[in-house]
N, C-alpha and C positions, 0 to 999 in steps of 0.2 A: 620129541620134535614134532611128531604128527599131531599130538594134542595141542602144541603151541601154534602150529599152522592153522588148525581148525579154529582156535580161539581168535587168531588174527582175522580169519575170514568172517567169523561171526561179528566181530567188532566192525569190520569194514562195511558189511551190509547193513548193520544196525545204524552206523553213521550215515550211510547212503540213504536210508529211509528217513532220516531226520533232517539232513542238510541238502538243500538244493544246490545246483551249480551256481557258483558265485560269479555274477556278472556285475561289475561295478563301473559306474560312470558318474562323476560329480561335475557340477558346473559352478564356476565362480560368478556370483551375482555382481560383486563389485568391492571396492576398497572402502571399509567402514571408517577408518581413522587415518590421520596423516594428511599430507599435501602432495598431490590432489586426492580427494576422496569425496564420497557422497555427503559427508559432513564437513563443514568448514572448521575443522578442529584447530587450525592455526589461530583462529580468533580467540581461543582460550589457551593459547600457548601449548598446544599438544601437537607436536610434530612427529613423535615416535612413541608408541606404547604397545602393550601386548595383552593377551588373555581375553577378558571380557565375559566372565561368568555372569549370569543373569538371574534376577528374581522379580516377581510381581509383588508390588506393595499395595497396601490398603487404599492408597490415594489414586489407584487406577493407572499407575505408571510402572513400566518395566525399568529396572535399574541395572546398569552395567558396571561391573567392578574390573578395573584395569590394573595392571602391574606397574613396574617401573616406567615412569613417564618423563619425556624430555621435550624441551623447547627447541628453538632453532639452534644450529642449522638443520637439525633433523637427520634422517638416515642419509648416508651411512655414518656420519659423525654425530651420533646421538649423545651429546654431552652437556647441553645447556639446560639450566633450570630443572635439575633432577628432583622429581617427586616419587616417593616409593609406591604410591597408589593414587588413583583418581577414580571418579565416578560420574557417569552420564546417566540421563534418564530420557524416556520417550513415552508418548501415547500412540506411536505408530506401530500397529500390530500386524501390518501387511508387509511381508518381507520380500515379495516377489520382485518389487521394483526398488528394493533397497530399504534400509531403516534410517530414518532421519531423526536425529536427537532433538528434543525440545530444549535441553539445556544440560549444564554440568553443575556440580558443587564447586563454587568458585570463591576466590578471596575478594578483598575490597577493590582490587584492580581488574576484576573480571577474568582472572586466570584460573584454570582448573587447579584446585589445591589438594594436597594430601589429606586423606581422612584421618589417618594416624601415621605420622611421619616416621620413617626409619632413622637410625642413628647415622648411617652413611660412614661407618668406621672402615678402616683399611681391610682389604680382603685377605687377612692373614690368620683368621680364626680366633682372634683375640676379643672380638666384640660382636656387633651387629652391623651387617652391611645394609640390609633393607628389610622392609616388611611387605610381604606379597599376599594379597587376598586370594583365597582359593575357592570360596563359595559364599553365597549370600542367601538369606531366607527372610521371610516376613511373617509375623503373626500379629494380626490386629494393627495397631499403630506403631509397633516396635519392629525395627529392622535389626537383623543379626548378620555379622560378617565374620567368617573364619579366615584367619590369616596366619602365615608362618613367618617367624623371625629367622632370616637367613644368616648363618654364622660365617659361611665361606662358600664361594663358588669354586668348584673344582673343574675337572675335565668335563667335556661336553656330556650333558645328561646327569652329572654328579654334582651334588651340593650337600652341605651340612646345615642343620637347623639348630637353633637354640631351644625352640619350643614352638608350638602352635597354640593359638588362643582365640576366644570368641570376644568380639566387641559388639556393642549395640548402640542404636540411636533411636531416640523418641521424637525427633523433629525432622523426619523425612531425609535423614542422611547428612544434615548440616553439621551436627556435632556428634562425636562418638565417645563412648565410655568404655574403658577396659574392664572386662568382667572378672578377670583373674581365673576364669575357667580355662585350664591349660592341659595340653598333652606334651610329654617330654620330647626333646629333640630327636631321640631315637625311636619314637613311637611310630606305629603304622597308621597314625591318624594326623600326620603333619599336613597332608593335603587331603581334602575331602570333596566329594560331590554329595549334595543333600537333596532329598525329595521326600514328600509326604504321601502316605496313603490315608485311609479313613481313620486310622488309630495312631500311628507312630510317625515320627520324623526319622528317616534313615540316613546314616552317614556311611558312604563307601569310602574307605580311607586307604591311602598309600603312604609310605615313608618319604623322607626327603629324597629328591632325585627322581629318576625315571626308570629305575631298575628293580622296584619292589613289586609284590603282589598286592591284591585287594583284600582287605578285611572289612567286616561290616559291624556297625553299631546301630542301636536305635534308642529313642527316648520319647517320652510323651511330650507333645508340643509345649505344654505349659511348664515343663521341667528342664528346658534347654540349658538354663544356667545353674542347674543342680548336678554337679559331677557324679554324685552317688546314684543318680537316677538312670544313668546310662547302662545299657545292657549290650553285651558283645556276643556275636554269634559264634558258637563253638564248633559248628559242623553238625551238631545233633540237637542243640537247644541254645539257651541264652544264659549268660553269666554276667554278674556285675564286675568281674575281674577282667581287665583289659588283656592280661597275660593269657587268658583262655581263648582269645579270638583266633579263629581258624582262617586260613587263606581260602577265599572262594573263587578268585581268578588268579591264575599263576602269573609270575613275573615274565617279561618286563611290562609294567604299566606306567605311563607318564600321566600328565595332567588329564583328569577325567571328568566326565559329565554323565548324568543318568536321568532319564525321564521315563514316565509311563507313556507308552504309545498305544492309543486306542485302536488304531488300524491293525497293528500287529498283535494286539491283545497280549503284549509282553512289555517288560521293562527293557529299555534300550540303553546300553552303555557305549560310549565312544571315548577313545583315548589314543595317545601316541605310543606305538611300539618303537622304542629307540633302536632296537637291534635291526629291524627291517626298514626303518625310516618311513613307516606308514601309519596313517590313522586307521584304526580298526574299530569294528562294531561287534558287540555281542548282545545276545538276547536271552531273557529268562522270564518264566511265568511268575516267579516269586523273587522278592529282593534278595533272598538267600541263595538263589540259583535252584538247580544247576544252570550255569551259564553256558551258552552254546560255544562251539569253536569260533575263533575270530573270523570275521569277514573283512577283507581289505576294502577300505573306502577310497582313499587316495594316498599317494606316496610322494616322497621327496624328489623323485625323478621328474614329476610334473610340477611340483611346488617346492623348490629347494628350501631346506631348513625349516620345514613346517612343524608346528606343534599346537596343542590345544584343539579341542573340538567341543565347544560349549553350546549346549542346546537349551531351549525353553519350550514347553508345550504350546505356548501361544504362537510360536513361529513354526507352524506346520500347516499343511494344506491337504485336502482330500481325506480328512479324518485322521491324518498322520502318515499317509503314504509318502508325501513329500515332507522332508525334514530340513529346515535351515539350521546352519550352525556357524559359529565364529571360529575361524582358524587364524593363528598367527604365523608369520614368517620372520625368522630372525634377521635375514639379509635386509629387507626393507624395514624391518622392525616396526610392523604395524599389523592391524587386524583386518581380516577380509571376511565378507559374508559369502557363504557357500551353501549349496543345496544338494541333496541326494534324494533319490526316489527309491522306495522299497516296495516289494511285492510279496504277499503271502502266497506260497505255492503249495501244491499238493504234497510235496516231499519235504517241506520246511519253509525257509525264507530265503529269498535271494535279493540282491541289490541290483536294480535295473538302471539302464541308461535313462536319462530324462528324455521325454518324447521329442524334444528339439535336438537331441544329440545324434550325430551321424555314427552309424555302426561301421567302424573302420576295419574290423578283423573278426575272425572266427577261430576258436581254439577247439580242436576235436579231442575226444577222449583218447587216452593212451591205449596203445594196442601192442601186446596184450596187457590186460589189467584185471586182476592181479598178475604180476610178472615175476619171473625168476631168471636173472641174467640181464636182459635189457628190454626196454619198452620204446615204441616209436611214438613220437609226439609230432603231430602235424597241425599246422595253422595256415590261415589264408589272410593276406593283406589286400585291401581294395585299392591302395595307393602306396607309393614309397614312403616309409616312415622309420624313425628310430625305434628299435625294438629291444626289449630286455626280457629274456626267458630264463627263469630261475626256479630252483627247487628249494623248498623250505620244509623244515620239520613241523610237526603238529604244534609245537610250542613257539613257533615263529622264528626259529634260528635258520639263517640262510645256509644251505648245504652246498649248492652248486650253481654257478652262473653258466648256462649253456650258450646263450647268445647275448651280446651287448654290442649292437651294430645297427647301422642304417641298412635296411633291406628293400629290395624292389617289390613292386606289387606282384601278387601271385601266390602259389602254394609253396610252403617251405616245410621241410622235414628234418628233425633232429632225433638222435637216439640218446637215451640216458641209461647208463649201465649200472646204476646203483652205487656210484662213487661220489666222493666230495671233490672240492676244488683242487686238492693235492693228490687225488687219485686213490685215496684210501676207501675201501668198501664201507658202506654204512650198514647199520643193523636192519633187520627185518622190521617192517612197520608201515604206518601210514605217512605219506608225504604229500605236499601240495606243490603242484606245478603252476607257476604264476606267469602269465604273459602280460607285459605292460607295453602299451602303445600310446604314447602321449599321456593324456589324462585318464585313459580307459584301461581297465584291468579285468582279466578273466582268470579264474583259478579252477583247476581240476584236481580231484583226489587221485593219488596213485597208491597202490598197495604192493610193497616189495616183500616177497616171501623167499627166503633162502633155504 
């Protein structure tokens, strides 16, 4: 027991030296798609759509891959003119005042059209409901699109896939060819994020749905359409067998995006954690990891039914300190432009409020910490606000909701006695105390030793 407690203490202080206090504040820049939005997407019959993974092409334009797209009446009744996927493009590389599209891939009537249309079969698992793009990439004059064939939509965050496949275009996205390069419907590469370093193109993959972990593949850029050229990271090296791939980021991971961030000098991964309802960020010096513990970026209490967090290196400022990303919300069923500001600190990395954001609250460290029995959690509000104070495990599972109420301004104190929502004691270990006030979130580490 003493040895176990010492090990926990060593782990706690090792993590403390690596991770800074998490202070998260994001800002919504504006609505990218739909009516009203910064783009008049109704002109191309786009009233509701989602996702928006991005890639830079050789023609100097950034292309945006959207998922299921609908015409009028638009949200909430997104039912007209269903297209499984659509694509816009722009030469607007300055995101601080919004991103304005130059155009879309359209049909003869000027409507945004599907790149590769889905079958739109019934949602009973007997066929294909739709084809959803998960990532794009460009090499020279050729564009590549990874998409998944959805077999059946299930409960929230759950769906089944027939397969995932690569399509390509040699005419700036106007016509697309099926490559036949596929991954099976139960593969861990049904949904991918792709990024290139000096030698390889990397694919961070997850299975269908939002409850799998991340595995990694790589391929030489000129061999993208050669299935036998792919290598899968085993945790110790590389193998040509997909079955050897190791999980490098634990579940649950939803739609994901990865870029190299020069300011942080790290790879930056962002994705939805369906269990917590939060978009999270992780950092790593190498594509293989080790990846940091998750940092909360924003949550569904601020933006209900949020998902997707698609980034592109072009949409950063201050060398990468400010990162813009595209986030979807299912309720309005459209895409929104967001931004978050990061800072490299002496103890690790932390996510900071934008300079224009008002600091509404302070969360103090737990006392005592480490603790055995109970710890006091104290926080301060500058004005009356709705507050949510919760405890999470290190893998993102919610353990206890301590407060979920509107509180007056002032200092507030609550005790956590190491139990979950039903009153059962939890095991010794590291936990996260997260205080959410509107769009802003602060997280503190707690160490429980029994």
